TIMI-2910 file (N, C-alpha, C, CB; in pm, 1 decimal, decimal comma, always signed):
<rs>
+----------+----------+----------+----------+----------+----------+----------+----------+----------+----------+----------+----------+------+
!      n_x !      n_y !      n_z !     ca_x !     ca_y !     ca_z !      c_x !      c_y !      c_z !     cb_x !     cb_y !     cb_z ! resn !
+----------+----------+----------+----------+----------+----------+----------+----------+----------+----------+----------+----------+------+
!   -381,3 !  -1185,4 !   -897,9 !   -448,4 !  -1047,3 !  -1024,6 !   -268,9 !   -963,4 !  -1091,1 !   -592,0 !   -855,8 !   -883,4 !  Met !
!   -331,2 !   -948,9 !  -1192,1 !   -235,6 !   -842,8 !  -1244,5 !   -130,3 !   -722,1 !  -1135,9 !   -342,1 !   -755,1 !  -1335,2 !  Ser !
!    +31,1 !   -755,4 !  -1178,9 !    +46,9 !   -589,1 !  -1037,1 !    +84,2 !   -503,1 !  -1139,1 !   +205,6 !   -581,3 !   -873,1 !  Ser !
!     +5,3 !   -495,2 !  -1296,9 !    -34,9 !   -342,3 !  -1392,4 !    -70,0 !   -368,2 !  -1339,1 !    -71,8 !   -273,6 !  -1512,7 !  Ile !
!   -139,7 !   -218,1 !  -1295,6 !   -202,3 !   -110,4 !  -1311,4 !   -216,2 !    +14,4 !  -1431,8 !   -166,0 !    -74,0 !  -1218,4 !  Ile !
!   -284,7 !    +78,9 !  -1444,5 !   -324,6 !   +176,9 !  -1619,1 !   -364,1 !   +272,6 !  -1591,4 !   -439,0 !   +134,2 !  -1733,7 !  Tyr !
!   -232,8 !   +431,3 !  -1604,1 !   -297,0 !   +544,1 !  -1538,7 !   -251,0 !   +586,4 !  -1688,6 !   -243,5 !   +623,8 !  -1374,4 !  His !
!   -378,3 !   +667,7 !  -1715,4 !   -394,5 !   +823,4 !  -1840,7 !   -348,6 !   +934,4 !  -1779,2 !   -565,5 !   +879,7 !  -1892,9 !  Leu !
!   -238,4 !   +990,2 !  -1883,0 !   -187,9 !  +1071,1 !  -1816,0 !   -176,8 !  +1193,6 !  -1948,0 !    -55,2 !  +1007,8 !  -1737,4 !  Ala !
!   -150,6 !  +1344,2 !  -1895,0 !   -204,1 !  +1424,1 !  -1969,0 !    -14,6 !  +1467,2 !  -2018,0 !   -332,7 !  +1543,0 !  -1882,9 !  Val !
!     +8,0 !  +1461,2 !  -2176,2 !   +138,5 !  +1484,1 !  -2171,9 !   +262,7 !  +1564,9 !  -2090,6 !   +136,8 !  +1512,1 !  -2258,3 !  Arg !
!   +219,7 !  +1697,4 !  -2082,3 !   +250,2 !  +1806,3 !  -2014,5 !   +318,1 !  +1683,2 !  -1861,4 !    +85,2 !  +1935,1 !  -1993,8 !  Ser !
!   +186,7 !  +1680,7 !  -1817,1 !   +170,5 !  +1636,3 !  -1648,2 !   +342,1 !  +1467,9 !  -1659,5 !   -100,2 !  +1534,4 !  -1606,4 !  Asp !
!   +337,7 !  +1452,5 !  -1728,7 !   +439,3 !  +1314,0 !  -1711,1 !   +592,5 !  +1395,2 !  -1773,5 !   +372,1 !  +1138,9 !  -1839,1 !  Trp !
!   +540,0 !  +1487,0 !  -1845,3 !   +692,3 !  +1553,9 !  -1887,8 !   +764,2 !  +1648,9 !  -1726,0 !   +653,3 !  +1702,0 !  -2055,6 !  Glu !
!   +645,6 !  +1680,8 !  -1699,0 !   +696,8 !  +1737,6 !  -1581,5 !   +734,9 !  +1645,7 !  -1467,6 !   +604,7 !  +1827,4 !  -1536,4 !  Ala !
!   +665,4 !  +1484,6 !  -1463,0 !   +798,2 !  +1462,1 !  -1388,7 !   +907,6 !  +1379,7 !  -1388,6 !   +778,9 !  +1446,6 !  -1297,1 !  Ala !
!   +891,7 !  +1333,4 !  -1535,2 !  +1034,0 !  +1320,0 !  -1525,4 !  +1152,3 !  +1427,3 !  -1493,7 !  +1059,4 !  +1273,9 !  -1635,1 !  Val !
!  +1096,4 !  +1579,6 !  -1491,0 !  +1199,8 !  +1652,1 !  -1450,4 !  +1192,9 !  +1648,7 !  -1262,6 !  +1182,3 !  +1809,9 !  -1529,8 !  Thr !
!  +1126,9 !  +1639,5 !  -1250,8 !  +1100,4 !  +1673,8 !  -1114,0 !  +1160,1 !  +1499,9 !  -1032,6 !   +898,2 !  +1727,2 !  -1095,2 !  Glu !
!  +1153,3 !  +1411,1 !  -1132,4 !  +1166,0 !  +1236,5 !  -1003,5 !  +1015,1 !  +1225,4 !   -987,6 !  +1262,7 !  +1258,0 !   -784,5 !  Gly !
!   +948,6 !  +1233,3 !  -1001,2 !   +827,3 !  +1174,2 !   -966,1 !   +730,6 !  +1183,0 !  -1010,4 !   +797,2 !  +1186,8 !   -882,7 !  Glu !
!   +563,3 !  +1114,8 !   -989,6 !   +387,1 !  +1172,7 !  -1136,4 !   +353,2 !  +1206,1 !   -986,2 !   +226,1 !  +1004,4 !  -1278,2 !  Tyr !
!   +310,2 !  +1289,8 !  -1004,7 !   +189,2 !  +1351,6 !   -875,0 !    +86,7 !  +1418,4 !  -1010,8 !   +275,3 !  +1524,0 !   -717,6 !  Arg !
!     -2,7 !  +1326,0 !  -1040,2 !   -108,6 !  +1397,1 !  -1092,6 !   -220,9 !  +1449,9 !  -1046,4 !   -143,4 !  +1346,2 !  -1161,3 !  Ala !
!   -296,1 !  +1598,3 !  -1050,9 !   -344,1 !  +1706,1 !  -1013,3 !   -442,7 !  +1583,0 !   -985,2 !   -362,6 !  +1847,5 !  -1103,5 !  Pro !
!   -502,2 !  +1526,6 !   -930,1 !   -583,0 !  +1444,9 !   -831,4 !   -521,2 !  +1428,2 !   -663,7 !   -592,2 !  +1293,0 !   -903,3 !  Ser !
!   -380,9 !  +1371,1 !   -730,3 !   -319,9 !  +1348,5 !   -641,1 !   -372,8 !  +1509,4 !   -517,7 !   -156,8 !  +1319,9 !   -707,5 !  Leu !
!   -370,6 !  +1553,0 !   -490,9 !   -352,2 !  +1740,3 !   -448,0 !   -502,5 !  +1759,2 !   -443,7 !   -260,4 !  +1874,4 !   -591,9 !  Ala !
!   -629,2 !  +1742,2 !   -538,8 !   -722,5 !  +1761,7 !   -526,1 !   -835,2 !  +1669,3 !   -415,2 !   -734,0 !  +1770,7 !   -641,8 !  Glu !
!   -782,6 !  +1513,2 !   -474,1 !   -844,6 !  +1419,6 !   -440,6 !   -800,6 !  +1341,0 !   -278,6 !   -830,4 !  +1341,7 !   -561,6 !  Glu !
!   -670,5 !  +1351,1 !   -285,4 !   -565,6 !  +1271,3 !   -220,6 !   -452,2 !  +1127,3 !   -262,5 !   -641,1 !  +1235,3 !   -126,0 !  Gly !
!   -571,5 !  +1067,9 !   -395,3 !   -486,7 !   +981,1 !   -494,9 !   -506,0 !   +992,7 !   -620,8 !   -498,4 !   +852,2 !   -479,4 !  Phe !
!   -419,4 !   +905,3 !   -653,1 !   -411,6 !   +928,0 !   -851,4 !   -502,2 !   +825,8 !   -881,8 !   -236,1 !   +890,1 !   -955,0 !  Ile !
!   -618,2 !   +822,9 !   -996,4 !   -690,5 !   +737,1 !  -1092,6 !   -599,8 !   +662,5 !  -1157,5 !   -771,2 !   +806,9 !  -1188,9 !  His !
!   -640,9 !   +558,5 !  -1108,9 !   -531,9 !   +390,1 !  -1203,9 !   -725,1 !   +301,5 !  -1290,5 !   -401,3 !   +180,4 !   -965,1 !  Ala !
!   -681,9 !   +253,5 !  -1367,5 !   -733,0 !   +126,9 !  -1365,1 !   -650,1 !     -9,2 !  -1380,2 !   -819,7 !   +131,8 !  -1457,4 !  Ser !
!   -755,6 !   -138,2 !  -1419,2 !   -711,2 !   -259,2 !  -1331,5 !   -709,0 !   -326,3 !  -1493,2 !   -835,5 !   -334,6 !  -1178,4 !  Ser !
!   -745,5 !   -281,2 !  -1624,5 !   -650,6 !   -311,9 !  -1727,1 !   -736,8 !   -239,1 !  -1843,5 !   -614,4 !   -484,7 !  -1747,4 !  Asp !
!   -641,1 !   -329,0 !  -1967,5 !   -680,9 !   -181,8 !  -2105,0 !   -845,9 !   -145,8 !  -2142,2 !   -611,2 !   -241,2 !  -2296,3 !  Glu !
!   -887,6 !   -218,5 !  -2102,3 !  -1049,2 !   -247,6 !  -2152,0 !  -1084,2 !   -125,5 !  -2061,5 !  -1142,0 !   -425,6 !  -2108,2 !  Ala !
!  -1018,1 !   -115,1 !  -1936,0 !  -1101,4 !    -83,2 !  -1818,7 !  -1089,6 !   +101,9 !  -1851,7 !  -1022,4 !   -157,2 !  -1642,2 !  Gln !
!   -905,5 !   +131,8 !  -1877,6 !   -899,5 !   +218,9 !  -1892,0 !   -898,4 !   +311,1 !  -2014,3 !   -842,3 !   +214,3 !  -1836,8 !  Met !
!   -982,1 !   +201,9 !  -2135,2 !   -963,4 !   +280,3 !  -2274,1 !  -1145,6 !   +305,9 !  -2226,9 !   -896,5 !   +168,6 !  -2464,6 !  Leu !
!  -1217,4 !   +247,0 !  -2157,4 !  -1345,0 !   +298,5 !  -2147,2 !  -1368,0 !   +481,0 !  -2030,4 !  -1429,2 !   +143,6 !  -2075,9 !  Gln !
!  -1231,8 !   +468,3 !  -1942,8 !  -1179,0 !   +607,7 !  -1907,1 !  -1155,6 !   +680,3 !  -2026,6 !  -1049,5 !   +605,9 !  -1825,5 !  Val !
!  -1127,8 !   +658,7 !  -2087,1 !  -1084,2 !   +735,4 !  -2187,9 !  -1151,0 !   +786,5 !  -2254,4 !  -1023,8 !   +695,2 !  -2252,0 !  Ala !
!  -1267,0 !   +726,6 !  -2324,0 !  -1413,8 !   +734,3 !  -2362,2 !  -1476,5 !   +839,1 !  -2306,6 !  -1489,2 !   +620,3 !  -2327,1 !  Ala !
!  -1502,0 !   +837,3 !  -2164,7 !  -1629,3 !   +840,4 !  -2104,5 !  -1505,3 !   +981,2 !  -2046,2 !  -1720,4 !   +679,2 !  -1995,1 !  Arg !
!  -1403,6 !  +1054,6 !  -2081,0 !  -1354,7 !  +1177,8 !  -1938,0 !  -1253,9 !  +1244,1 !  -2021,4 !  -1266,4 !  +1104,1 !  -1758,2 !  Leu !
!  -1216,3 !  +1202,3 !  -2150,9 !  -1110,2 !  +1291,3 !  -2260,0 !  -1145,8 !  +1258,2 !  -2420,1 !   -926,5 !  +1238,1 !  -2233,3 !  Phe !
!  -1270,1 !  +1231,6 !  -2457,6 !  -1301,8 !  +1226,3 !  -2593,4 !  -1213,8 !  +1248,7 !  -2646,5 !  -1386,8 !  +1290,6 !  -2640,5 !  Ala !
!  -1171,5 !  +1244,0 !  -2778,1 !  -1112,7 !  +1404,0 !  -2883,1 !   -985,1 !  +1457,3 !  -2845,5 !  -1215,9 !  +1557,0 !  -2862,5 !  Gly !
!   -884,0 !  +1419,3 !  -2705,0 !   -811,0 !  +1465,5 !  -2637,4 !   -700,6 !  +1432,6 !  -2709,7 !   -822,6 !  +1435,2 !  -2516,2 !  Arg !
!   -586,5 !  +1483,8 !  -2741,1 !   -474,9 !  +1462,8 !  -2858,8 !   -343,5 !  +1428,0 !  -2744,8 !   -444,7 !  +1633,9 !  -2980,7 !  Thr !
!   -352,9 !  +1498,2 !  -2629,2 !   -208,5 !  +1478,8 !  -2602,8 !   -251,1 !  +1373,7 !  -2468,7 !   -104,5 !  +1643,9 !  -2567,0 !  Asp !
!   -286,5 !  +1260,7 !  -2428,3 !   -330,1 !  +1188,4 !  -2348,6 !   -164,4 !  +1052,4 !  -2395,0 !   -527,2 !  +1155,7 !  -2382,5 !  Leu !
!   -112,3 !   +998,6 !  -2263,6 !    -21,6 !   +924,4 !  -2248,1 !    -94,2 !   +814,3 !  -2157,8 !    +98,3 !   +996,2 !  -2198,5 !  Leu !
!    -89,1 !   +665,3 !  -2224,8 !   -123,4 !   +598,1 !  -2072,5 !     -1,4 !   +494,7 !  -2050,6 !   -291,9 !   +503,1 !  -2066,2 !  Ala !
!    +26,3 !   +512,2 !  -1902,0 !   +126,9 !   +472,2 !  -1849,4 !    +87,9 !   +363,0 !  -1762,0 !   +192,0 !   +571,7 !  -1793,7 !  Leu !
!   +211,9 !   +236,8 !  -1784,0 !   +185,7 !   +118,5 !  -1722,7 !   +235,1 !    +91,2 !  -1579,0 !   +233,4 !    +26,3 !  -1803,7 !  Asp !
!   +170,1 !    +64,5 !  -1501,5 !   +251,6 !   +126,0 !  -1348,5 !   +237,2 !    -36,1 !  -1264,5 !   +131,1 !   +301,3 !  -1235,1 !  Val !
!   +399,3 !    -68,1 !  -1282,3 !   +424,4 !   -179,6 !  -1167,2 !   +355,1 !   -179,3 !  -1062,1 !   +544,7 !   -181,3 !  -1113,6 !  Asp !
!   +264,1 !   -219,9 !   -973,8 !   +235,6 !   -194,0 !   -866,9 !   +344,6 !   -222,7 !   -758,7 !   +126,2 !   -249,7 !   -853,0 !  Thr !
!   +422,3 !   -360,1 !   -767,1 !   +512,3 !   -438,1 !   -710,9 !   +638,3 !   -300,3 !   -675,2 !   +556,7 !   -579,4 !   -827,6 !  Glu !
!   +669,8 !   -221,6 !   -764,6 !   +816,4 !   -143,4 !   -805,2 !   +662,0 !     +5,0 !   -731,8 !   +914,6 !   -153,0 !  -1065,2 !  Arg !
!   +588,0 !    +52,1 !   -682,1 !   +569,7 !   +159,9 !   -581,7 !   +655,8 !   +180,9 !   -404,2 !   +413,5 !   +140,4 !   -564,4 !  Leu !
!   +644,8 !   +293,0 !   -429,2 !   +668,1 !   +305,2 !   -304,7 !   +564,7 !   +299,5 !   -142,3 !   +721,6 !   +412,3 !   -328,3 !  Pro !
!   +643,3 !   +256,3 !    -27,6 !   +571,7 !   +210,7 !    +75,9 !   +482,6 !   +322,7 !   +104,4 !   +654,3 !   +166,2 !   +189,6 !  Glu !
!   +577,5 !   +468,3 !    +42,3 !   +384,8 !   +571,7 !   +129,0 !   +314,6 !   +643,4 !     -6,4 !   +431,3 !   +779,3 !   +289,6 !  Glu !
!   +310,5 !   +535,3 !   -104,3 !   +183,3 !   +547,4 !   -200,9 !   +132,5 !   +375,0 !   -192,4 !   +234,9 !   +612,7 !   -391,8 !  Ser !
!    +34,2 !   +411,0 !   -129,3 !    -33,1 !   +276,6 !    -97,6 !   -156,3 !   +199,3 !   -188,5 !    -90,3 !   +300,5 !    +35,8 !  Pro !
!   -159,6 !   +144,3 !   -232,3 !   -261,2 !   +106,4 !   -371,8 !   -389,8 !    +44,6 !   -269,2 !   -176,6 !    -47,0 !   -514,7 !  Leu !
!   -475,6 !   +104,1 !   -340,1 !   -623,4 !    +31,1 !   -280,3 !   -725,4 !    +78,1 !   -380,1 !   -678,4 !    +85,8 !   -108,5 !  Val !
!   -772,4 !    -71,6 !   -421,5 !   -906,9 !   -102,1 !   -513,6 !  -1021,9 !    -54,7 !   -436,2 !   -932,8 !   -267,4 !   -550,1 !  Arg !
!  -1132,3 !    +66,1 !   -497,6 !  -1227,3 !    +82,1 !   -398,6 !  -1335,8 !   +117,4 !   -516,5 !  -1191,3 !   +200,0 !   -269,3 !  Glu !
!  -1408,2 !   +135,3 !   -492,2 !  -1521,8 !    +98,0 !   -595,6 !  -1590,4 !   +233,8 !   -621,8 !  -1636,7 !    -20,6 !   -535,4 !  Pro !
!  -1601,0 !   +244,9 !   -733,5 !  -1587,4 !   +430,5 !   -756,4 !  -1809,0 !   +427,4 !   -785,1 !  -1428,5 !   +505,7 !   -993,3 !  Ser !
!  -1825,0 !   +527,7 !   -782,0 !  -1976,7 !   +586,8 !   -818,5 !  -2075,1 !   +489,1 !   -831,8 !  -1984,4 !   +664,0 !   -952,4 !  Arg !
!  -2015,9 !   +402,3 !  -1015,1 !  -2084,7 !   +286,9 !   -980,8 !  -2094,7 !   +165,1 !   -952,8 !  -2123,9 !   +278,1 !  -1018,6 !  Ser !
!  -1972,8 !   +149,8 !   -917,2 !  -1931,9 !    +71,1 !   -856,7 !  -1868,4 !    -67,7 !   -886,0 !  -2005,3 !    +72,0 !   -802,5 !  Gly !
!  -1801,8 !     -5,6 !   -956,9 !  -1669,4 !    -64,3 !  -1043,4 !  -1533,8 !    -32,5 !   -966,1 !  -1657,1 !    +13,3 !  -1205,3 !  Glu !
!  -1497,8 !   -130,2 !   -959,2 !  -1358,5 !   -131,2 !   -868,6 !  -1293,5 !    -66,6 !   -922,1 !  -1280,8 !   -244,5 !   -841,0 !  Ile !
!  -1140,4 !    +20,8 !   -927,6 !  -1091,7 !    +87,5 !   -933,7 !   -967,0 !   +128,5 !   -884,0 !  -1152,2 !   +121,8 !   -927,2 !  Tyr !
!   -830,2 !    +92,3 !   -914,5 !   -678,3 !    +51,4 !   -796,3 !   -672,4 !   +218,1 !   -848,0 !   -492,6 !   -111,7 !   -850,3 !  Pro !
!   -662,1 !   +267,6 !   -702,4 !   -636,6 !   +453,5 !   -675,5 !   -476,8 !   +420,1 !   -574,0 !   -823,7 !   +567,0 !   -537,0 !  His !
!   -355,4 !   +461,9 !   -618,6 !   -268,5 !   +512,0 !   -580,0 !   -272,1 !   +623,6 !   -449,5 !   -230,2 !   +547,0 !   -686,1 !  Val !
!   -257,7 !   +640,5 !   -364,1 !   -260,0 !   +714,7 !   -271,2 !    -80,0 !   +791,1 !   -209,1 !   -344,0 !   +617,1 !   -173,1 !  Tyr !
!    -29,1 !   +855,3 !   -310,9 !    +81,1 !   +937,8 !   -309,3 !   +136,0 !   +947,0 !   -473,7 !   +193,2 !   +873,7 !   -198,9 !  Gly !
!   +258,4 !   +975,8 !   -479,2 !   +317,6 !  +1005,9 !   -556,4 !   +330,7 !   +896,6 !   -592,0 !   +399,4 !  +1075,6 !   -541,1 !  Pro !
!   +337,9 !   +888,5 !   -758,8 !   +427,6 !   +746,3 !   -802,6 !   +618,2 !   +742,3 !   -894,7 !   +300,2 !   +668,3 !   -933,6 !  Ile !
!   +637,3 !   +672,6 !   -818,9 !   +811,5 !   +680,5 !   -843,4 !   +858,4 !   +667,3 !  -1000,3 !   +894,1 !   +539,5 !   -756,9 !  Asn !
!   +907,0 !   +725,8 !  -1091,1 !   +942,8 !   +692,7 !  -1216,9 !   +988,6 !   +589,8 !  -1253,6 !  +1006,6 !   +755,5 !  -1255,8 !  Leu !
!   +976,6 !   +441,9 !  -1187,5 !  +1083,6 !   +371,0 !  -1182,9 !  +1019,7 !   +264,0 !  -1197,8 !  +1169,7 !   +380,9 !  -1079,1 !  His !
!   +855,4 !   +284,0 !  -1154,7 !   +758,6 !   +198,4 !  -1135,7 !   +660,2 !   +200,0 !  -1278,4 !   +685,8 !   +240,4 !   -997,8 !  Ala !
!   +703,1 !   +270,1 !  -1327,4 !   +634,7 !   +329,9 !  -1486,8 !   +669,9 !   +209,0 !  -1608,1 !   +731,4 !   +510,3 !  -1547,8 !  Val !
!   +649,8 !    +90,6 !  -1604,0 !   +745,0 !     +7,5 !  -1697,8 !   +690,6 !    +58,3 !  -1839,4 !   +732,1 !   -175,4 !  -1676,4 !  Val !
!   +597,2 !   +116,2 !  -1874,3 !   +533,8 !    +99,5 !  -2055,9 !   +492,0 !   +254,6 !  -2009,0 !   +360,7 !    -55,4 !  -2123,0 !  Arg !
!   +511,7 !   +334,8 !  -2144,3 !   +443,9 !   +473,1 !  -2177,4 !   +386,4 !   +442,1 !  -2296,0 !   +537,9 !   +604,1 !  -2190,8 !  Ile !
!   +285,8 !   +470,1 !  -2374,3 !   +225,3 !   +454,7 !  -2500,5 !   +128,7 !   +557,3 !  -2484,2 !   +169,2 !   +313,7 !  -2536,1 !  Arg !
!   +196,9 !   +623,5 !  -2657,5 !    +42,4 !   +744,4 !  -2640,9 !   -105,4 !   +732,9 !  -2643,8 !    +35,4 !   +836,1 !  -2744,4 !  Ala !
!   -183,8 !   +755,0 !  -2675,7 !   -303,6 !   +785,4 !  -2693,9 !   -361,3 !   +815,3 !  -2834,2 !   -318,8 !   +878,4 !  -2617,6 !  Leu !
!   -461,0 !   +776,8 !  -2947,7 !   -437,2 !   +857,7 !  -3117,8 !   -596,2 !   +863,7 !  -3083,8 !   -359,7 !   +747,5 !  -3308,6 !  Ala !
!   -616,7 !   +974,0 !  -3085,8 !   -800,0 !   +931,2 !  -3150,2 !   -870,0 !   +866,7 !  -3305,7 !   -880,9 !  +1081,4 !  -3154,1 !  Pro !
!   -910,0 !   +793,1 !  -3263,4 !   -903,5 !   +726,2 !  -3380,7 !  -1091,3 !   +626,5 !  -3339,3 !   -714,0 !   +615,4 !  -3392,7 !  Asp !
!  -1146,0 !   +705,9 !  -3457,5 !  -1288,9 !   +735,7 !  -3497,3 !  -1377,4 !   +550,5 !  -3495,3 !  -1279,5 !   +830,5 !  -3690,6 !  Glu !
!  -1247,9 !   +477,3 !  -3535,1 !  -1270,1 !   +333,3 !  -3586,7 !  -1294,5 !   +254,7 !  -3402,3 !  -1091,3 !   +262,8 !  -3705,4 !  Thr !
!  -1203,8 !   +247,8 !  -3362,8 !  -1175,1 !   +245,7 !  -3193,8 !  -1339,8 !   +237,2 !  -3118,4 !  -1077,3 !   +424,0 !  -3135,1 !  Gln !
!  -1427,0 !   +108,7 !  -3056,5 !  -1472,9 !   +151,3 !  -2985,8 !  -1531,4 !   +250,1 !  -2883,6 !  -1452,0 !   +118,9 !  -2989,0 !  Pro !
!  -1340,1 !   +262,0 !  -2815,8 !  -1325,9 !   +372,2 !  -2730,6 !  -1302,7 !   +488,8 !  -2797,6 !  -1229,5 !   +354,7 !  -2640,6 !  Ser !
!  -1306,5 !   +508,5 !  -2924,8 !  -1240,4 !   +680,8 !  -2968,4 !  -1121,8 !   +651,3 !  -2977,7 !  -1250,1 !   +821,1 !  -2857,7 !  Gly !
!  -1001,2 !   +568,0 !  -2877,4 !   -877,5 !   +618,6 !  -2902,9 !   -819,3 !   +500,8 !  -2934,3 !   -812,0 !   +697,0 !  -2798,4 !  Phe !
!   -675,6 !   +470,1 !  -2963,7 !   -631,3 !   +382,4 !  -3029,4 !   -439,6 !   +388,3 !  -2941,3 !   -667,1 !   +425,5 !  -3213,7 !  Ala !
!   -432,1 !   +249,0 !  -2889,2 !   -319,3 !   +256,3 !  -2848,6 !   -163,5 !   +248,6 !  -2936,0 !   -337,5 !   +170,3 !  -2766,6 !  Leu !
!    -85,7 !   +326,8 !  -2906,7 !    +53,5 !   +296,2 !  -2992,9 !   +151,2 !   +212,2 !  -2915,0 !   +135,9 !   +436,4 !  -3033,2 !  Gly !
!   +202,2 !   +171,8 !  -2898,3 !   +310,1 !    +40,8 !  -2951,0 !   +383,9 !    +89,7 !  -2819,6 !   +416,9 !    +45,2 !  -3138,9 !  Ala !
!   +468,3 !   +203,3 !  -2812,1 !   +521,9 !   +286,0 !  -2643,8 !   +639,9 !   +167,9 !  -2652,8 !   +377,0 !   +278,4 !  -2449,6 !  Gly !
!   +692,9 !   +188,6 !  -2516,0 !   +838,9 !   +166,8 !  -2500,3 !   +890,4 !   +197,0 !  -2382,5 !   +911,8 !   +233,7 !  -2587,2 !  Gly !
+----------+----------+----------+----------+----------+----------+----------+----------+----------+----------+----------+----------+------+
</rs>
């Protein structure tokens, strides 16, 4: 199983994380964990379902082997039964190994195109 998981972040939340030194998605305070996806296809399905038309999204590639011990990864079923990775704590910046912009693109099945990122 790959050690990379994928998280959709709002650009302003990521920019705040860079200043603060760790990433805390709003869901961490609201639900106790940060939502993620197991692969790019799953991530793009989530983007299509929850974020259609948004222009301020980033795809964060997170290396789970770099997550701190206080932020355990748990793979859990959603209401639909599909398994999603959840991070039960903040994501340290060092664990984010690639950042790509998501741009609306009606030619793609998900409605988004992934940028090349760095």
